[in-house]
A tleap script that builds the chain and sets N, CA, C and O, in Angstrom:
source leaprc.protein.ff14SB
mol = sequence {
  NMET GLU LYS ASN ILE ILE HIE ILE VAL PRO
  GLN VAL GLU VAL LYS VAL ILE GLU CYS GLY
  PRO LEU ARG ILE GLY GLY HIE VAL ARG ILE
  ILE LEU PRO ASP GLY SER VAL LEU VAL LYS
  ARG ARG THR PHE ILE CYS ARG CYS GLY ARG
  SER ARG SER GLY ILE PHE CYS ASP GLY SER
  HIE ALA CLEU
}
set mol.1.N position { -42.631 236.374 -189.182 }
set mol.1.CA position { -43.338 235.109 -189.367 }
set mol.1.C position { -44.896 235.373 -189.471 }
set mol.1.O position { -45.407 236.355 -188.933 }
set mol.2.N position { -45.559 234.522 -190.131 }
set mol.2.CA position { -46.973 234.632 -190.485 }
set mol.2.C position { -47.773 233.702 -189.606 }
set mol.2.O position { -48.405 232.765 -190.092 }
set mol.3.N position { -47.746 233.964 -188.285 }
set mol.3.CA position { -48.442 233.016 -187.308 }
set mol.3.C position { -50.023 233.035 -187.450 }
set mol.3.O position { -50.678 232.013 -187.243 }
set mol.4.N position { -50.604 234.229 -187.809 }
set mol.4.CA position { -52.070 234.330 -187.867 }
set mol.4.C position { -52.711 234.089 -189.108 }
set mol.4.O position { -53.930 234.205 -189.236 }
set mol.5.N position { -51.907 233.740 -190.080 }
set mol.5.CA position { -52.488 233.583 -191.439 }
set mol.5.C position { -52.713 232.079 -191.627 }
set mol.5.O position { -51.823 231.238 -191.507 }
set mol.6.N position { -54.129 231.798 -191.964 }
set mol.6.CA position { -54.507 230.395 -192.205 }
set mol.6.C position { -54.671 230.165 -193.736 }
set mol.6.O position { -55.466 230.832 -194.398 }
set mol.7.N position { -53.926 229.243 -194.241 }
set mol.7.CA position { -54.008 229.041 -195.684 }
set mol.7.C position { -55.069 227.855 -195.939 }
set mol.7.O position { -54.977 226.738 -195.431 }
set mol.8.N position { -56.013 228.250 -196.746 }
set mol.8.CA position { -57.068 227.333 -197.194 }
set mol.8.C position { -57.062 227.117 -198.639 }
set mol.8.O position { -56.531 227.954 -199.370 }
set mol.9.N position { -57.611 226.057 -199.116 }
set mol.9.CA position { -57.880 225.848 -200.496 }
set mol.9.C position { -59.388 225.984 -200.629 }
set mol.9.O position { -60.174 225.205 -200.089 }
set mol.10.N position { -59.758 227.060 -201.407 }
set mol.10.CA position { -61.300 227.350 -201.594 }
set mol.10.C position { -61.907 226.215 -202.238 }
set mol.10.O position { -61.303 225.665 -203.159 }
set mol.11.N position { -63.096 225.779 -201.839 }
set mol.11.CA position { -63.926 224.774 -202.437 }
set mol.11.C position { -64.907 225.458 -203.431 }
set mol.11.O position { -65.301 224.857 -204.430 }
set mol.12.N position { -65.264 226.631 -203.159 }
set mol.12.CA position { -66.223 227.308 -203.996 }
set mol.12.C position { -65.748 228.732 -204.345 }
set mol.12.O position { -65.301 229.459 -203.458 }
set mol.13.N position { -65.836 229.125 -205.583 }
set mol.13.CA position { -65.377 230.363 -205.979 }
set mol.13.C position { -66.522 231.151 -206.567 }
set mol.13.O position { -67.244 230.658 -207.433 }
set mol.14.N position { -66.689 232.357 -206.106 }
set mol.14.CA position { -67.781 233.267 -206.730 }
set mol.14.C position { -67.081 234.417 -207.279 }
set mol.14.O position { -66.348 235.143 -206.608 }
set mol.15.N position { -67.362 234.589 -208.705 }
set mol.15.CA position { -66.729 235.774 -209.317 }
set mol.15.C position { -67.989 236.666 -209.768 }
set mol.15.O position { -69.014 236.219 -210.282 }
set mol.16.N position { -67.721 237.982 -209.484 }
set mol.16.CA position { -68.749 238.898 -209.796 }
set mol.16.C position { -68.294 239.417 -211.229 }
set mol.16.O position { -67.191 239.943 -211.374 }
set mol.17.N position { -69.135 239.259 -212.219 }
set mol.17.CA position { -68.800 239.676 -213.533 }
set mol.17.C position { -69.504 240.969 -213.717 }
set mol.17.O position { -70.721 241.113 -213.597 }
set mol.18.N position { -68.620 241.936 -214.027 }
set mol.18.CA position { -69.185 243.385 -214.192 }
set mol.18.C position { -70.272 243.346 -215.184 }
set mol.18.O position { -70.177 242.732 -216.247 }
set mol.19.N position { -71.375 244.059 -214.790 }
set mol.19.CA position { -72.549 244.195 -215.610 }
set mol.19.C position { -73.090 242.749 -216.140 }
set mol.19.O position { -73.655 242.641 -217.228 }
set mol.20.N position { -72.878 241.731 -215.325 }
set mol.20.CA position { -73.294 240.447 -215.724 }
set mol.20.C position { -73.613 239.519 -214.487 }
set mol.20.O position { -73.881 240.008 -213.390 }
set mol.21.N position { -73.574 238.239 -214.700 }
set mol.21.CA position { -74.033 237.338 -213.548 }
set mol.21.C position { -72.994 237.101 -212.610 }
set mol.21.O position { -71.889 237.628 -212.745 }
set mol.22.N position { -73.314 236.232 -211.528 }
set mol.22.CA position { -72.382 235.797 -210.674 }
set mol.22.C position { -71.999 234.416 -211.227 }
set mol.22.O position { -72.853 233.581 -211.525 }
set mol.23.N position { -70.666 234.210 -211.352 }
set mol.23.CA position { -70.146 232.890 -211.822 }
set mol.23.C position { -69.769 232.166 -210.572 }
set mol.23.O position { -68.931 232.665 -209.821 }
set mol.24.N position { -70.385 230.917 -210.275 }
set mol.24.CA position { -70.022 230.144 -209.154 }
set mol.24.C position { -69.342 228.949 -209.646 }
set mol.24.O position { -69.905 228.227 -210.469 }
set mol.25.N position { -68.179 228.687 -209.206 }
set mol.25.CA position { -67.339 227.563 -209.563 }
set mol.25.C position { -67.110 226.660 -208.396 }
set mol.25.O position { -67.008 227.201 -207.294 }
set mol.26.N position { -67.022 225.449 -208.475 }
set mol.26.CA position { -66.977 224.535 -207.436 }
set mol.26.C position { -68.214 223.732 -207.346 }
set mol.26.O position { -69.225 224.107 -207.941 }
set mol.27.N position { -68.197 222.611 -206.613 }
set mol.27.CA position { -69.413 221.817 -206.344 }
set mol.27.C position { -70.238 222.499 -205.406 }
set mol.27.O position { -69.838 222.703 -204.259 }
set mol.28.N position { -71.473 222.907 -205.841 }
set mol.28.CA position { -72.403 223.617 -204.931 }
set mol.28.C position { -73.759 222.917 -204.998 }
set mol.28.O position { -74.122 222.321 -206.012 }
set mol.29.N position { -74.506 223.006 -203.873 }
set mol.29.CA position { -75.881 222.511 -203.826 }
set mol.29.C position { -76.750 223.695 -203.890 }
set mol.29.O position { -76.520 224.633 -203.127 }
set mol.30.N position { -77.790 223.748 -204.780 }
set mol.30.CA position { -78.638 224.819 -204.832 }
set mol.30.C position { -80.050 224.413 -204.490 }
set mol.30.O position { -80.605 223.619 -205.249 }
set mol.31.N position { -80.699 224.873 -203.424 }
set mol.31.CA position { -81.993 224.576 -203.023 }
set mol.31.C position { -82.942 225.606 -203.533 }
set mol.31.O position { -82.818 226.789 -203.216 }
set mol.32.N position { -83.908 225.167 -204.333 }
set mol.32.CA position { -84.888 226.024 -205.034 }
set mol.32.C position { -86.055 226.292 -204.023 }
set mol.32.O position { -86.166 225.580 -203.025 }
set mol.33.N position { -86.892 227.277 -204.270 }
set mol.33.CA position { -88.019 227.631 -203.467 }
set mol.33.C position { -88.881 226.500 -203.307 }
set mol.33.O position { -89.468 226.409 -202.228 }
set mol.34.N position { -89.072 225.598 -204.202 }
set mol.34.CA position { -89.954 224.400 -204.084 }
set mol.34.C position { -89.393 223.289 -203.277 }
set mol.34.O position { -90.042 222.272 -203.034 }
set mol.35.N position { -88.086 223.509 -202.832 }
set mol.35.CA position { -87.485 222.416 -202.093 }
set mol.35.C position { -86.651 221.432 -202.949 }
set mol.35.O position { -85.903 220.635 -202.383 }
set mol.36.N position { -86.758 221.463 -204.282 }
set mol.36.CA position { -85.831 220.658 -205.110 }
set mol.36.C position { -84.441 221.157 -204.959 }
set mol.36.O position { -84.150 222.317 -204.666 }
set mol.37.N position { -83.542 220.116 -205.198 }
set mol.37.CA position { -82.107 220.442 -204.998 }
set mol.37.C position { -81.366 220.117 -206.307 }
set mol.37.O position { -81.573 219.084 -206.943 }
set mol.38.N position { -80.473 221.085 -206.668 }
set mol.38.CA position { -79.632 220.903 -207.860 }
set mol.38.C position { -78.247 220.901 -207.409 }
set mol.38.O position { -77.879 221.701 -206.550 }
set mol.39.N position { -77.397 219.991 -207.972 }
set mol.39.CA position { -75.996 219.977 -207.670 }
set mol.39.C position { -75.291 220.343 -208.932 }
set mol.39.O position { -75.521 219.689 -209.950 }
set mol.40.N position { -74.456 221.332 -208.944 }
set mol.40.CA position { -73.834 221.922 -210.052 }
set mol.40.C position { -72.313 221.986 -209.779 }
set mol.40.O position { -71.870 222.092 -208.636 }
set mol.41.N position { -71.549 221.918 -210.858 }
set mol.41.CA position { -70.031 222.065 -210.656 }
set mol.41.C position { -69.743 223.648 -211.028 }
set mol.41.O position { -68.861 224.289 -210.455 }
set mol.42.N position { -70.446 224.108 -211.880 }
set mol.42.CA position { -70.293 225.484 -212.394 }
set mol.42.C position { -71.609 226.049 -212.750 }
set mol.42.O position { -72.369 225.352 -213.423 }
set mol.43.N position { -71.993 227.319 -212.349 }
set mol.43.CA position { -73.171 227.861 -212.816 }
set mol.43.C position { -73.106 229.441 -212.768 }
set mol.43.O position { -72.251 230.052 -212.126 }
set mol.44.N position { -74.062 230.010 -213.489 }
set mol.44.CA position { -74.013 231.449 -213.528 }
set mol.44.C position { -75.398 232.016 -213.060 }
set mol.44.O position { -76.404 231.780 -213.729 }
set mol.45.N position { -75.447 232.700 -212.006 }
set mol.45.CA position { -76.659 233.182 -211.289 }
set mol.45.C position { -76.905 234.593 -211.789 }
set mol.45.O position { -76.056 235.482 -211.723 }
set mol.46.N position { -78.244 234.754 -212.345 }
set mol.46.CA position { -78.663 235.959 -212.854 }
set mol.46.C position { -78.787 237.075 -211.850 }
set mol.46.O position { -79.353 236.836 -210.783 }
set mol.47.N position { -78.297 238.296 -212.107 }
set mol.47.CA position { -78.437 239.414 -211.237 }
set mol.47.C position { -79.273 240.514 -211.669 }
set mol.47.O position { -79.552 241.464 -210.937 }
set mol.48.N position { -79.735 240.359 -213.059 }
set mol.48.CA position { -80.546 241.537 -213.547 }
set mol.48.C position { -82.041 241.250 -213.460 }
set mol.48.O position { -82.841 242.174 -213.601 }
set mol.49.N position { -82.421 240.071 -213.245 }
set mol.49.CA position { -83.814 239.700 -213.202 }
set mol.49.C position { -84.511 239.379 -214.443 }
set mol.49.O position { -85.666 238.956 -214.399 }
set mol.50.N position { -83.887 239.551 -215.562 }
set mol.50.CA position { -84.512 239.273 -216.921 }
set mol.50.C position { -84.487 237.914 -217.441 }
set mol.50.O position { -85.151 237.638 -218.440 }
set mol.51.N position { -83.728 236.980 -216.805 }
set mol.51.CA position { -83.612 235.641 -217.255 }
set mol.51.C position { -84.902 234.981 -217.261 }
set mol.51.O position { -85.721 235.096 -216.350 }
set mol.52.N position { -85.084 234.198 -218.446 }
set mol.52.CA position { -86.359 233.348 -218.541 }
set mol.52.C position { -85.977 231.995 -217.955 }
set mol.52.O position { -86.820 231.098 -217.973 }
set mol.53.N position { -84.739 231.774 -217.422 }
set mol.53.CA position { -84.334 230.490 -216.874 }
set mol.53.C position { -84.361 230.559 -215.281 }
set mol.53.O position { -83.600 229.843 -214.630 }
set mol.54.N position { -85.172 231.357 -214.722 }
set mol.54.CA position { -85.353 231.492 -213.340 }
set mol.54.C position { -84.157 232.202 -212.804 }
set mol.54.O position { -83.826 233.298 -213.255 }
set mol.55.N position { -83.451 231.555 -211.776 }
set mol.55.CA position { -82.222 232.229 -211.218 }
set mol.55.C position { -80.965 232.070 -211.969 }
set mol.55.O position { -79.935 232.634 -211.602 }
set mol.56.N position { -81.026 231.269 -213.075 }
set mol.56.CA position { -79.778 231.077 -213.833 }
set mol.56.C position { -79.736 232.042 -215.079 }
set mol.56.O position { -80.749 232.277 -215.738 }
set mol.57.N position { -78.547 232.569 -215.351 }
set mol.57.CA position { -78.415 233.403 -216.430 }
set mol.57.C position { -78.618 232.815 -217.749 }
set mol.57.O position { -78.089 231.742 -218.038 }
set mol.58.N position { -79.350 233.453 -218.555 }
set mol.58.CA position { -79.463 233.071 -219.928 }
set mol.58.C position { -78.958 234.060 -221.007 }
set mol.58.O position { -79.118 233.858 -222.210 }
set mol.59.N position { -78.339 235.137 -220.490 }
set mol.59.CA position { -77.876 236.090 -221.394 }
set mol.59.C position { -78.799 237.297 -221.706 }
set mol.59.O position { -78.422 238.244 -222.397 }
set mol.60.N position { -79.981 237.208 -221.175 }
set mol.60.CA position { -81.009 238.158 -221.493 }
set mol.60.C position { -80.510 239.592 -221.179 }
set mol.60.O position { -80.900 240.493 -221.921 }
set mol.61.N position { -79.693 239.882 -220.157 }
set mol.61.CA position { -79.274 241.209 -219.786 }
set mol.61.C position { -78.497 241.789 -220.949 }
set mol.61.O position { -78.469 243.013 -221.081 }
set mol.62.N position { -77.874 241.011 -221.790 }
set mol.62.CA position { -77.013 241.607 -222.898 }
set mol.62.C position { -77.877 242.047 -224.035 }
set mol.62.O position { -77.386 242.780 -224.893 }
set mol.63.N position { -79.148 241.655 -224.115 }
set mol.63.CA position { -79.993 242.070 -225.256 }
set mol.63.C position { -80.470 243.361 -225.204 }
set mol.63.O position { -81.182 243.794 -226.110 }
savepdb mol mol.pdb
quit
C-alpha cells in the first residue's frame, strides 16, 4: 500500500530547457524589482543574461 504518497495536481510547472531558458507554465505572478506585478499563464525566463527583454527570454542566447 502507498500510505505515505500524496498525489497532487501541480499548478505551476518549471521546465529546464537544455542550453536555454526556464519555461514556466501555469498561472504565475511575477514581481519585478520596481514592485510592478505581471500575471502570466506561460513565460520563458532567461538564464544566459543576454536578453534585451529583461528577465524574459528573447532568443538572444541562440545568436
